[in-house]
Structures are given as structure tokens and as C-alpha cells.
Backbone bond lengths (Angstrom), bond angles and torsions (degrees), N, CA, C in turn:
res aa  C-N    CA-C-N  psi(-1)  N-CA   C-N-CA  omega(-1)  CA-C   N-CA-C  phi
1 M - - - 1.467 - - 1.519 109.38 -
2 T 1.321 117.94 134.09 1.450 120.99 179.81 1.517 110.33 -72.83
3 D 1.361 115.10 164.33 1.457 118.66 178.34 1.527 110.32 -60.81
4 T 1.341 116.41 -38.28 1.465 120.30 -178.87 1.525 110.87 -65.67
5 A 1.354 115.85 -42.88 1.458 120.08 179.57 1.524 111.01 -64.49
6 A 1.335 116.21 -40.69 1.463 120.48 179.57 1.525 110.55 -63.32
7 T 1.335 115.37 -41.15 1.462 119.63 179.01 1.512 110.95 -64.42
8 D 1.342 116.46 -43.25 1.465 120.49 179.45 1.530 111.12 -63.01
9 A 1.341 116.08 -40.27 1.458 120.43 179.87 1.521 111.08 -64.53
10 A 1.332 115.15 -42.05 1.468 119.23 179.20 1.515 110.47 -64.44
11 A 1.335 116.57 -40.96 1.458 120.55 -179.95 1.521 110.89 -64.30
12 T 1.350 115.38 -40.74 1.466 119.63 178.65 1.518 111.45 -63.09
13 A 1.334 116.07 -42.57 1.468 120.66 179.34 1.520 111.21 -64.07
14 A 1.338 115.94 -41.71 1.467 120.05 179.90 1.519 110.75 -64.40
15 T 1.344 116.04 -40.42 1.462 119.95 178.94 1.517 111.23 -64.30
16 A 1.337 116.03 -41.84 1.455 120.28 179.27 1.525 111.29 -63.38
17 A 1.329 116.07 -41.25 1.463 120.01 179.35 1.519 110.81 -64.69
18 A 1.342 116.13 -41.77 1.463 119.66 179.10 1.515 111.00 -63.97
19 S 1.340 116.59 -39.63 1.464 120.79 178.87 1.528 111.12 -64.45
20 A 1.331 115.98 -38.98 1.462 120.21 178.85 1.520 110.85 -64.11
21 R 1.352 116.16 -41.30 1.463 119.40 178.15 1.520 110.65 -63.82
22 A 1.336 115.85 -41.44 1.458 119.95 -178.02 1.519 111.31 -65.76
23 A 1.341 116.57 -33.02 1.459 120.70 -177.98 1.516 112.90 -81.87
24 A 1.323 117.12 -16.31 1.467 120.22 -177.56 1.517 110.52 -67.58
25 P 1.328 118.20 146.54 1.466 120.83 179.34 1.514 111.05 -66.93
26 V 1.325 115.57 140.86 1.461 120.75 178.49 1.513 108.86 -82.02
27 P 1.347 119.07 128.13 1.456 121.02 -178.62 1.521 111.63 -59.38
28 G 1.291 117.11 147.99 1.454 121.40 176.50 1.511 109.68 -151.19
29 P 1.324 117.80 175.86 1.453 120.95 -178.90 1.528 111.45 -54.33
30 G 1.330 115.52 127.56 1.452 120.55 176.05 1.513 114.63 81.74
31 T 1.335 118.08 3.65 1.459 120.27 -179.57 1.514 109.16 -76.55
32 A 1.306 117.68 115.03 1.464 121.78 -176.04 1.524 110.57 -80.69
33 G 1.317 115.57 144.24 1.453 120.75 172.15 1.511 114.73 78.75
34 L 1.323 117.80 7.08 1.459 121.07 179.37 1.516 109.29 -125.41
35 A 1.337 115.13 156.93 1.455 119.17 173.25 1.526 108.16 -74.02
36 G 1.330 115.66 169.56 1.451 119.32 -177.65 1.520 109.27 102.44
37 P 1.348 117.13 -174.56 1.459 119.73 -177.66 1.506 112.09 -66.80
38 G 1.317 115.98 146.53 1.458 120.29 179.10 1.513 110.27 157.44
39 A 1.303 115.81 -175.85 1.456 121.07 -178.03 1.518 110.52 -62.52
40 G 1.352 115.12 138.54 1.456 119.91 174.47 1.502 115.22 81.65
41 R 1.337 117.40 14.54 1.464 119.41 178.22 1.523 109.77 -149.55
42 C 1.329 116.15 152.77 1.458 119.23 -176.67 1.519 111.25 -145.49
43 A 1.319 114.51 171.28 1.461 122.99 173.30 1.522 108.20 -114.32
44 I 1.326 117.03 135.40 1.465 121.75 174.48 1.526 108.80 -103.42
45 V 1.322 115.75 130.26 1.459 121.59 175.68 1.526 107.58 -121.55
46 T 1.320 117.21 113.82 1.463 119.80 176.81 1.528 109.04 -83.17
47 G 1.314 115.05 151.13 1.461 118.45 -174.25 1.521 110.89 65.63
48 G 1.332 115.85 33.55 1.458 120.85 -173.87 1.511 115.33 -81.89
49 G 1.324 117.20 4.10 1.458 119.71 -175.48 1.511 115.43 -83.40
50 R 1.338 117.56 -8.62 1.465 118.87 -178.14 1.526 109.57 -168.62
51 G 1.318 115.18 174.56 1.455 122.39 169.43 1.519 115.22 54.31
52 I 1.334 115.42 -132.80 1.458 121.72 -178.61 1.525 110.95 -61.41
53 G 1.319 117.39 -39.45 1.459 120.59 179.46 1.513 112.15 -62.06
54 R 1.322 117.04 -44.07 1.464 120.22 178.47 1.525 111.09 -64.19
55 A 1.329 117.11 -45.68 1.466 120.51 179.77 1.520 110.90 -61.52
56 T 1.328 116.83 -39.41 1.466 121.04 179.96 1.518 110.90 -67.40
57 A 1.317 116.26 -44.58 1.464 120.14 179.55 1.524 110.79 -60.09
58 R 1.314 117.44 -42.29 1.463 121.25 179.85 1.528 111.27 -66.86
59 E 1.320 116.73 -38.56 1.463 120.61 178.92 1.523 111.00 -66.07
60 L 1.318 117.43 -44.69 1.462 120.30 179.61 1.529 110.97 -66.45
61 A 1.321 116.42 -38.38 1.460 119.77 177.50 1.523 110.65 -62.75
62 A 1.331 116.57 -39.64 1.462 120.69 178.87 1.523 111.26 -64.72
63 R 1.330 116.43 -23.41 1.462 120.99 179.24 1.531 112.27 -94.44
64 G 1.325 115.79 9.90 1.459 119.94 171.59 1.506 116.70 104.76
65 W 1.335 117.97 -1.47 1.461 120.05 -178.13 1.521 111.46 -84.25
66 A 1.325 116.71 136.64 1.460 121.10 162.69 1.525 105.53 -73.74
67 V 1.323 117.58 135.29 1.455 120.87 -171.05 1.525 111.41 -119.42
68 A 1.327 115.34 126.38 1.458 122.43 172.33 1.519 108.09 -96.74
69 L 1.304 116.36 121.83 1.461 122.54 -176.67 1.522 109.24 -100.71
70 F 1.322 117.20 121.83 1.469 121.89 176.35 1.519 108.59 -108.60
71 D 1.319 116.45 128.70 1.462 120.99 179.56 1.526 107.54 -168.15
72 L 1.322 115.98 169.14 1.462 120.76 174.96 1.521 111.83 -109.43
73 D 1.326 116.42 9.26 1.464 122.30 179.54 1.535 108.58 -107.87
74 P 1.328 118.41 98.63 1.468 120.58 -176.85 1.521 113.36 -57.50
75 A 1.323 116.50 -41.80 1.464 119.75 -179.02 1.527 110.72 -65.01
76 G 1.326 116.09 -40.44 1.459 120.01 178.67 1.512 112.13 -65.68
77 L 1.332 116.35 -41.29 1.457 120.84 177.14 1.526 110.75 -60.29
78 D 1.327 116.51 -46.78 1.454 120.80 -178.61 1.526 111.39 -61.61
79 E 1.339 115.98 -40.78 1.457 119.42 -177.81 1.522 111.97 -68.48
80 T 1.325 116.90 -43.36 1.470 119.46 178.29 1.523 110.58 -62.73
81 A 1.327 116.81 -45.47 1.465 120.32 179.04 1.521 111.02 -61.16
82 R 1.334 116.79 -40.06 1.469 120.55 179.42 1.525 110.74 -62.24
83 L 1.320 117.05 -44.57 1.466 120.88 -179.20 1.529 110.99 -61.82
84 I 1.320 115.74 -40.52 1.465 119.52 179.86 1.518 111.25 -67.17
85 R 1.318 116.53 -44.22 1.466 120.18 -178.96 1.520 111.52 -65.98
86 E 1.327 116.60 -39.02 1.461 119.88 179.16 1.525 111.34 -62.68
87 A 1.335 116.16 -28.76 1.467 120.58 179.12 1.527 111.79 -86.75
88 G 1.333 117.14 4.19 1.453 120.83 177.65 1.511 114.75 94.59
89 G 1.323 117.22 8.31 1.457 120.94 -179.02 1.520 112.65 -95.12
90 R 1.307 114.91 -178.12 1.464 121.63 -178.85 1.521 108.56 -123.87
91 A 1.325 116.99 129.26 1.464 121.10 -178.24 1.513 110.32 -153.93
92 A 1.337 114.72 154.48 1.462 121.33 174.88 1.516 108.43 -145.67
93 G 1.314 115.96 142.97 1.453 121.20 -179.24 1.517 111.94 -102.30
94 F 1.330 115.67 144.18 1.461 121.91 -179.62 1.531 108.60 -136.19
95 A 1.336 116.17 127.55 1.465 120.89 177.68 1.521 108.35 -79.07
96 V 1.326 116.35 104.64 1.457 121.45 -175.20 1.524 110.10 -135.34
97 D 1.325 116.21 128.01 1.459 122.97 170.15 1.530 106.78 -89.04
98 V 1.311 117.41 108.59 1.466 120.11 -172.67 1.525 112.99 -68.79
99 S 1.320 117.63 -12.50 1.460 120.27 178.19 1.523 112.75 -88.27
100 D 1.334 116.33 -4.84 1.466 122.28 -177.68 1.528 108.94 -102.59
101 E 1.317 117.15 116.52 1.463 121.87 -174.97 1.521 111.94 -58.86
102 D 1.319 117.90 -45.61 1.456 120.74 -178.54 1.523 111.64 -67.72
103 A 1.336 116.34 -39.32 1.464 120.18 179.43 1.529 110.82 -65.11
104 V 1.315 116.89 -38.73 1.466 120.91 178.04 1.524 110.25 -63.55
105 A 1.333 116.38 -47.65 1.467 120.13 -179.72 1.523 111.10 -59.52
106 A 1.324 116.55 -44.39 1.464 120.54 -179.65 1.523 111.25 -67.13
107 G 1.331 116.62 -41.01 1.458 120.74 -179.18 1.517 112.48 -65.01
108 V 1.324 116.87 -44.18 1.457 120.81 179.10 1.529 110.57 -63.91
109 A 1.328 116.48 -41.94 1.462 120.48 178.45 1.528 110.84 -62.64
110 A 1.331 116.89 -41.92 1.462 120.78 179.99 1.525 111.12 -66.48
111 A 1.327 117.08 -41.25 1.462 120.96 178.91 1.521 110.97 -63.45
112 A 1.337 115.96 -42.92 1.466 120.56 179.85 1.525 110.84 -63.81
113 A 1.341 116.26 -39.33 1.466 120.16 -178.95 1.526 111.69 -67.58
114 E 1.335 116.87 -37.24 1.465 120.30 -175.82 1.519 113.53 -86.97
115 L 1.343 116.76 -38.62 1.468 119.58 -171.52 1.527 114.43 -116.75
116 G 1.336 117.08 -13.02 1.458 119.70 -178.06 1.516 112.13 112.02
117 A 1.310 115.61 173.69 1.466 121.30 -176.24 1.516 111.56 -59.30
118 P 1.328 118.21 129.86 1.464 120.28 178.56 1.537 110.57 -77.03
119 L 1.319 116.06 106.34 1.459 120.95 179.79 1.518 112.38 -104.33
120 V 1.325 115.87 -4.63 1.470 121.41 173.08 1.517 107.79 -129.34
121 L 1.323 115.36 134.07 1.467 121.11 175.51 1.514 108.99 -129.85
122 V 1.324 116.08 124.92 1.463 121.69 173.48 1.518 107.78 -113.92
123 N 1.333 116.06 108.37 1.467 121.61 179.70 1.518 108.91 -86.72
124 N 1.335 114.64 93.90 1.457 120.96 -173.74 1.533 113.39 -116.67
125 A 1.322 118.20 -17.27 1.465 120.54 -175.54 1.520 110.78 -54.81
126 G 1.328 115.55 135.67 1.459 117.86 -178.87 1.516 112.91 -163.90
127 V 1.320 115.21 160.59 1.457 123.07 175.61 1.520 108.21 -139.46
128 L 1.320 116.52 166.37 1.466 122.19 176.14 1.524 109.61 -124.00
129 R 1.308 116.36 140.96 1.462 123.53 171.54 1.526 107.29 -143.60
130 D 1.327 115.56 67.68 1.464 120.84 -173.66 1.527 111.73 -74.73
131 D 1.323 115.61 141.22 1.460 122.23 171.00 1.518 108.18 -176.28
132 F 1.309 116.26 159.34 1.455 120.11 177.68 1.526 110.21 -73.62
133 L 1.307 115.65 155.73 1.453 121.90 -170.80 1.529 112.94 -52.58
134 F 1.331 117.73 -42.16 1.464 119.60 -174.45 1.519 112.55 -69.93
135 R 1.355 116.05 -16.08 1.467 119.77 176.86 1.526 112.44 -107.52
136 A 1.308 117.77 -7.78 1.464 121.34 -175.82 1.522 110.74 -65.99
137 T 1.330 116.00 142.76 1.459 120.50 -178.88 1.530 110.53 -108.65
138 L 1.309 115.05 155.93 1.459 120.55 178.04 1.526 110.57 -66.32
139 D 1.317 117.05 -35.77 1.458 120.15 178.75 1.532 110.77 -61.21
140 D 1.328 116.38 -42.75 1.461 119.80 178.84 1.526 110.95 -66.64
141 W 1.328 116.30 -40.35 1.470 120.31 177.08 1.528 110.28 -58.23
142 D 1.335 115.89 -48.97 1.465 120.18 -177.97 1.523 111.47 -63.49
143 L 1.330 116.97 -40.21 1.463 120.18 179.22 1.528 111.00 -60.87
144 I 1.321 116.63 -47.74 1.468 120.63 -178.97 1.520 110.54 -62.11
145 M 1.316 117.28 -46.41 1.463 120.66 -179.22 1.533 111.23 -64.65
146 N 1.313 116.11 -39.58 1.466 119.94 -177.66 1.525 112.07 -67.13
147 V 1.323 117.25 -44.39 1.459 120.03 -177.53 1.530 110.81 -72.86
148 H 1.328 116.81 -50.13 1.462 119.61 -173.41 1.531 112.30 -77.47
149 L 1.306 117.21 -56.56 1.468 120.12 -169.72 1.532 112.26 -88.25
150 R 1.318 117.03 -50.35 1.468 119.39 176.59 1.529 110.08 -61.64
151 G 1.336 116.50 -41.28 1.452 120.52 179.96 1.521 112.31 -60.53
152 A 1.326 117.04 -44.90 1.471 120.38 178.94 1.523 111.01 -63.93
153 F 1.325 116.39 -38.74 1.463 120.56 177.96 1.525 111.23 -64.42
154 L 1.333 116.92 -49.56 1.457 120.61 -177.61 1.529 111.31 -63.11
155 M 1.315 116.27 -43.15 1.462 119.50 -179.66 1.523 111.18 -65.65
156 S 1.315 116.95 -44.46 1.468 120.36 -179.06 1.518 110.69 -63.12
157 R 1.323 116.44 -41.75 1.461 120.13 179.44 1.526 111.20 -64.46
158 A 1.330 116.73 -36.65 1.459 120.42 -176.66 1.532 112.52 -72.43
159 V 1.334 117.67 -34.46 1.471 119.03 -175.26 1.523 113.38 -92.69
160 Q 1.325 117.94 -18.38 1.458 119.14 -172.34 1.533 112.77 -60.49
161 R 1.322 118.07 -29.96 1.467 119.52 -178.37 1.528 111.59 -66.05
162 F 1.337 117.04 -34.30 1.458 120.23 176.28 1.525 110.38 -67.17
163 M 1.325 115.45 -40.59 1.463 120.48 -179.27 1.528 111.18 -68.46
164 V 1.317 116.30 -42.15 1.466 120.39 178.52 1.522 110.18 -60.66
165 E 1.328 116.31 -43.72 1.457 120.68 -179.96 1.528 111.19 -62.64
166 A 1.339 116.91 -37.27 1.459 121.33 -179.04 1.523 112.34 -79.92
167 G 1.339 116.69 -19.27 1.459 120.22 -175.44 1.514 112.84 72.29
168 W 1.335 115.62 23.68 1.475 121.47 -177.44 1.520 108.27 -162.20
169 G 1.319 116.76 138.55 1.451 119.64 176.59 1.507 111.65 -172.51
170 R 1.321 114.63 158.52 1.461 121.41 178.09 1.531 108.70 -135.95
171 I 1.318 116.37 123.93 1.460 121.73 172.71 1.522 107.38 -117.52
172 V 1.321 115.97 124.19 1.462 121.16 177.08 1.519 108.05 -123.59
173 N 1.325 116.29 118.78 1.452 121.83 -179.36 1.527 110.49 -103.39
174 L 1.317 115.48 144.57 1.459 120.27 177.67 1.519 109.71 -93.37
175 S 1.332 115.21 112.94 1.458 121.59 172.27 1.523 106.97 -99.45
176 S 1.313 119.02 -145.53 1.459 122.19 -179.26 1.521 108.93 -170.75
177 T 1.324 116.03 156.57 1.462 119.03 171.58 1.530 110.48 -62.70
178 S 1.327 116.63 -20.21 1.474 119.84 177.49 1.521 112.10 -66.26
179 A 1.337 118.06 -15.20 1.464 120.89 175.45 1.528 111.04 -60.62
180 L 1.329 116.23 -21.24 1.469 121.25 178.46 1.525 111.78 -84.02
181 G 1.342 116.00 -3.26 1.457 121.33 -178.97 1.510 111.25 110.33
182 N 1.335 116.67 133.17 1.462 120.86 178.76 1.516 109.18 -156.76
183 A 1.307 116.75 122.23 1.463 121.85 -177.74 1.523 110.66 -56.92
184 G 1.323 116.29 133.68 1.455 121.64 -179.93 1.509 113.81 87.21
185 Q 1.331 116.85 2.54 1.469 119.98 -178.24 1.524 111.03 -132.43
186 S 1.307 117.55 46.01 1.466 119.86 -179.07 1.524 110.92 -58.53
187 N 1.332 116.57 -40.78 1.470 119.86 -179.55 1.527 111.61 -69.94
188 Y 1.321 116.30 -49.70 1.460 122.20 -177.53 1.530 111.49 -65.03
189 S 1.334 115.94 -43.51 1.467 120.09 -179.71 1.521 111.00 -62.36
190 A 1.326 116.60 -42.26 1.463 120.31 179.47 1.530 110.77 -64.64
191 A 1.326 117.16 -42.02 1.461 120.65 179.57 1.525 111.22 -64.20
192 K 1.324 116.83 -43.50 1.460 120.24 -177.78 1.529 112.19 -71.79
193 A 1.318 117.31 -29.56 1.463 119.80 172.52 1.529 109.53 -69.05
194 G 1.316 115.83 -38.98 1.463 120.23 176.28 1.518 112.25 -61.92
195 I 1.324 116.71 -36.23 1.465 121.47 177.37 1.534 110.23 -58.64
196 Q 1.310 116.66 -38.56 1.463 119.69 -178.91 1.529 110.81 -67.59
197 G 1.329 116.69 -40.62 1.458 119.46 176.23 1.515 112.40 -65.34
198 L 1.321 116.62 -40.61 1.461 121.16 177.26 1.524 110.32 -61.97
199 T 1.317 116.43 -43.26 1.463 121.27 -178.58 1.522 111.52 -59.72
200 K 1.310 116.71 -47.41 1.467 120.15 -178.56 1.526 111.22 -65.80
201 T 1.315 116.88 -35.19 1.462 120.17 178.20 1.525 111.27 -69.52
202 L 1.326 117.11 -41.38 1.464 120.15 176.00 1.520 110.81 -60.41
203 A 1.326 116.57 -39.86 1.464 120.08 179.34 1.521 110.78 -60.90
204 L 1.336 117.30 -41.49 1.458 121.43 -179.60 1.524 111.72 -68.77
205 E 1.314 117.36 -41.32 1.460 121.02 -176.24 1.527 113.30 -75.76
206 L 1.331 116.93 -35.78 1.462 120.27 -169.15 1.529 114.08 -103.20
207 G 1.312 117.56 -9.11 1.454 120.52 -175.85 1.517 114.26 -56.91
208 K 1.316 117.14 -36.85 1.467 120.29 -177.46 1.525 112.65 -68.33
209 F 1.323 116.61 -10.95 1.466 121.04 178.19 1.533 112.17 -100.44
210 G 1.318 116.99 10.94 1.461 120.19 -179.43 1.516 113.36 80.77
211 I 1.323 116.59 20.11 1.466 121.98 -177.62 1.519 109.40 -109.81
212 T 1.315 117.06 130.06 1.454 120.78 174.03 1.527 109.47 -105.73
213 A 1.326 115.80 152.91 1.461 122.03 176.25 1.519 108.11 -136.24
214 N 1.306 115.86 125.34 1.464 121.41 -179.30 1.521 109.29 -140.17
215 A 1.318 116.05 167.57 1.462 121.03 178.80 1.516 110.10 -130.17
216 V 1.310 115.14 144.01 1.455 122.43 171.63 1.529 106.97 -110.81
217 A 1.326 115.84 130.27 1.465 121.27 -177.91 1.529 109.24 -115.07
218 P 1.326 117.36 94.28 1.468 119.69 -178.12 1.525 111.98 -70.99
219 G 1.332 113.76 152.73 1.453 120.65 166.45 1.520 108.22 -86.81
220 F 1.320 116.41 -141.90 1.467 119.96 -178.05 1.522 109.16 -81.53
221 I 1.325 116.16 116.08 1.462 122.99 -176.39 1.529 109.26 -116.69
222 A 1.304 116.70 140.02 1.466 121.48 -179.37 1.526 110.16 -74.51
223 T 1.312 116.41 100.07 1.463 122.87 178.63 1.524 109.24 -139.87
224 D 1.322 116.05 174.38 1.461 120.12 176.41 1.524 110.82 -60.67
225 M 1.335 116.51 -34.98 1.467 119.90 -179.42 1.518 111.13 -65.14
226 T 1.329 117.68 -41.22 1.465 119.32 -179.36 1.534 111.09 -75.66
227 R 1.332 116.66 -27.13 1.464 118.35 173.05 1.527 110.36 -64.67
228 A 1.328 115.79 -35.79 1.459 119.62 176.98 1.525 110.69 -67.29
229 T 1.327 116.70 -31.84 1.467 120.88 176.89 1.524 110.04 -61.25
230 A 1.322 117.20 -43.53 1.463 121.19 178.42 1.524 110.86 -61.07
231 A 1.327 115.48 -42.83 1.465 119.60 -179.69 1.524 111.01 -62.20
232 R 1.349 116.06 -40.37 1.459 119.34 179.38 1.526 111.45 -65.48
233 Q 1.320 116.62 -29.84 1.463 120.81 179.76 1.521 112.54 -84.36
234 G 1.331 116.26 -4.51 1.453 120.41 177.97 1.515 114.00 75.30
235 I 1.340 117.40 25.97 1.459 121.62 178.66 1.522 108.64 -128.70
236 T 1.317 116.26 166.20 1.452 119.32 177.65 1.529 109.27 -77.73
237 F 1.328 115.18 159.95 1.457 118.99 178.10 1.522 110.44 -63.87
238 E 1.331 116.95 -35.20 1.457 120.94 178.86 1.523 111.31 -62.93
239 E 1.326 117.11 -39.03 1.470 120.37 177.36 1.526 110.82 -65.43
240 L 1.329 116.02 -42.45 1.462 119.58 178.74 1.525 110.68 -64.97
241 A 1.331 116.62 -41.74 1.457 120.36 179.35 1.524 111.36 -61.69
242 E 1.320 116.70 -38.06 1.466 120.98 179.27 1.525 110.87 -65.18
243 R 1.329 116.63 -42.11 1.465 121.25 178.44 1.535 110.95 -63.61
244 V 1.313 114.96 -47.29 1.464 120.12 -177.74 1.521 110.58 -63.77
245 S 1.318 116.75 -44.45 1.458 121.07 -178.50 1.521 111.40 -62.26
246 A 1.324 116.78 -39.39 1.460 120.70 -179.18 1.525 111.72 -65.42
247 A 1.344 116.60 -26.91 1.466 120.63 -177.93 1.522 112.47 -96.47
248 T 1.339 117.45 4.39 1.461 121.88 -177.81 1.517 109.64 -106.48
249 A 1.327 116.71 139.29 1.464 121.00 -175.31 1.522 112.81 -56.60
250 V 1.331 117.93 -40.11 1.464 120.47 -177.85 1.531 111.95 -87.86
251 R 1.320 116.71 3.08 1.453 123.91 174.74 1.525 114.09 59.29
252 R 1.304 115.25 39.31 1.461 120.03 170.92 1.512 108.48 -156.01
253 M 1.316 115.89 161.41 1.453 119.49 172.93 1.520 108.78 -89.45
254 G 1.326 115.87 164.75 1.446 120.40 -176.26 1.516 113.04 -82.53
255 D 1.329 114.26 160.20 1.453 122.79 176.60 1.528 108.04 -116.32
256 P 1.335 118.83 148.70 1.461 119.27 178.16 1.524 114.07 -51.02
257 A 1.329 117.39 -32.77 1.467 120.20 179.48 1.522 111.58 -63.73
258 D 1.334 118.09 -31.33 1.465 120.90 177.19 1.531 110.47 -59.45
259 I 1.314 115.82 -39.86 1.461 120.53 -179.02 1.526 110.36 -76.47
260 A 1.317 116.46 -38.76 1.468 120.39 179.02 1.524 111.03 -59.41
261 H 1.311 117.55 -40.18 1.462 120.83 179.73 1.523 111.19 -65.41
262 A 1.325 116.99 -38.84 1.464 120.52 178.41 1.525 110.64 -66.12
263 I 1.318 116.50 -41.38 1.467 120.81 177.73 1.525 110.22 -62.71
264 A 1.324 116.59 -42.77 1.466 120.61 -179.92 1.527 111.07 -61.81
265 F 1.321 117.70 -33.33 1.462 120.70 176.05 1.524 110.62 -60.63
266 F 1.319 117.26 -46.12 1.463 120.58 -179.96 1.528 112.18 -66.56
267 V 1.328 116.65 -31.04 1.464 120.70 -178.23 1.526 111.69 -74.81
268 A 1.305 117.26 -28.36 1.460 121.67 -172.34 1.522 112.98 -60.30
269 E 1.320 116.25 147.67 1.457 122.23 176.09 1.528 111.21 -58.11
270 E 1.336 116.06 -35.16 1.465 120.59 -178.66 1.525 113.10 -65.97
271 S 1.343 117.59 -11.64 1.469 121.77 -179.20 1.528 112.24 -100.09
272 S 1.334 116.96 23.13 1.465 120.56 -174.65 1.533 113.79 -66.16
273 F 1.330 117.88 -16.66 1.461 120.82 179.40 1.528 111.62 -100.30
274 V 1.320 116.12 10.96 1.468 121.76 179.31 1.523 107.83 -111.77
275 S 1.323 117.54 113.40 1.461 120.43 -179.09 1.526 110.16 -153.14
276 G 1.320 115.33 149.31 1.454 120.86 179.67 1.511 113.75 74.53
277 Q 1.329 117.15 18.77 1.460 121.32 -175.37 1.528 111.72 -102.27
278 V 1.329 114.91 154.56 1.464 122.15 173.53 1.519 107.28 -119.78
279 L 1.333 115.59 117.25 1.469 121.00 -179.08 1.529 109.19 -104.46
280 Y 1.325 116.34 115.44 1.445 121.31 176.97 1.519 109.00 -83.49
281 V 1.317 116.39 119.50 1.462 122.03 178.63 1.526 106.65 -114.43
282 S 1.318 115.08 88.68 1.456 119.38 -168.18 1.529 113.78 -140.95
283 G 1.326 117.20 12.43 1.444 119.49 178.14 1.511 114.91 74.80
284 G 1.326 116.96 14.42 1.461 120.48 179.89 1.515 110.39 178.05
285 P 1.313 117.24 178.78 1.470 120.55 -177.82 1.516 111.91 -75.57
286 N 1.323 114.98 148.06 1.470 122.46 173.71 1.518 108.68 -129.02
287 A 1.338 116.03 146.92 1.467 120.07 -178.10 1.513 110.52 -65.67
């Protein structure tokens, strides 16, 4: 076969494969025998008790996913689950420390038993311990690394077997614009940069099993965590919001729903050719 003939044959095969994908039914709630939302499968959202985690859980539930909420805040878990159920969705809360290997294993097993195989994982759990390097403590460093980076690793490792078995999966990790560097956040910035490296590696390792891995990197989002940032700076949240908005291209700060929508894009079946990417959702360009 000539080089030209081989190229034409490859192009024809690629076109046929693309046409087959386009003609395939798109998974939806209750669709049996397909990946995506439906009976016997669920999405896990860590840090689901408030803020970005709550908004993400509600968005995924609205798109047909049963949602397993992992958090250490019982009241927050109950409230998120209540909101989802009131809207006609299905959710259950689980008290899980994502930095604890045994707790992660038990939590994932419990979620799978109650809601079905976890085919979507959103690694959102996080904490802040901001301070300048000369005042930063080792305990704070370890806490940040354990919750953000160790937690994402443990959770991803625990759920990947369900995704591999199904031949379909979505992992979305929460990074941050702070991964590019931010004064007073040496611990947080390092963890969020590590999340990006982990994400790209997961994409390379798991892609052949029909699993994508991507990261969303929020800018300044109005959450309880950022309200605490204002308090630490000795200013009101409104003052901080005004400063942030003035320095943002779209002249506003972000809302948890902005991040939830970006996560839902990565989870969607239509995003199956998007993997190993970091999407900055920050109201403007980032380097």
C-alpha cells in the first residue's frame, strides 16, 4: 500500500469512527447500559457541604446524577442533601476525612452501596491556612497538603476501579489561580500546582479506559472560605469584594455556580475528547 493510500485509509477509518460516536445515543437519567447518569451509578463531590461543593452537587443532581456528598460538616451535608431532594434529585451525605486512607475506602464503598458505582469524582474538599513564609508553620503546610493533594490522590485511587470496570469515568479536580503563585499562600499555591500535575498524569494513565481527568482553577469566588480571608485581613467582605472586582476583567467576583457550570462541562458525555486540561475560571485571562 502506498503512503497516500495508507493515509486515505486512516482518514476514512477516523471519519467512520467519528460518525459512529456522533450517532450513538447520549446518556441521560435512567438510560440503562450506558455510562453517564442513571440507575446504578453516582457522582461523588468532596467538600459538598457548602460553597463550590454544594453548587456543584446541585448542578450535577439537576443533570440526573445521584450525588454522594463527602464532608466533615454534618449540618452542611444535611442541608445540601435537603436542597437536592427538594428539587427532585437523589443525594446522600457521608462524613469522610479525605486525607484518611481508611475513611476514604469506607466512604467510597458506602456511597457505591447506597447510590451505585461512582463514575464521576469531583475533588473539591479544601481548607485555607494563609500566612507569609516566615510565619508559616509545618502543621499548616501538612494540613493543606493532606486535604488538597493527598485527598485528591486517595479519592482518585479509590474510585478509578469503578470507572475502569464501567469503561467510562470523569475526574474533575479543583485547582486555583493561586497555582500560578500568590503571596501569603506558599502552602496553598504549592498544593494547587500539584493538583494540576496530578490531573495531567491521571489523564495519561486512565484515558485508555474511557476516563477523562481535568481541573478547574477558580479565581476569587464568594464562599465562606473567602469571607474568612477578609476577616484575616481586617476588612469587611464587601471591601474585599470591591477590590477583587476592580482588578477583574469582567468587574465582578465569581459565584460558586460559575465553577459548578465549568465542572459540569467536563463531566458531560460531549466532553469525552477533553482531558488533561486546566480551565481557569476567574473572570479574565491567566498566564
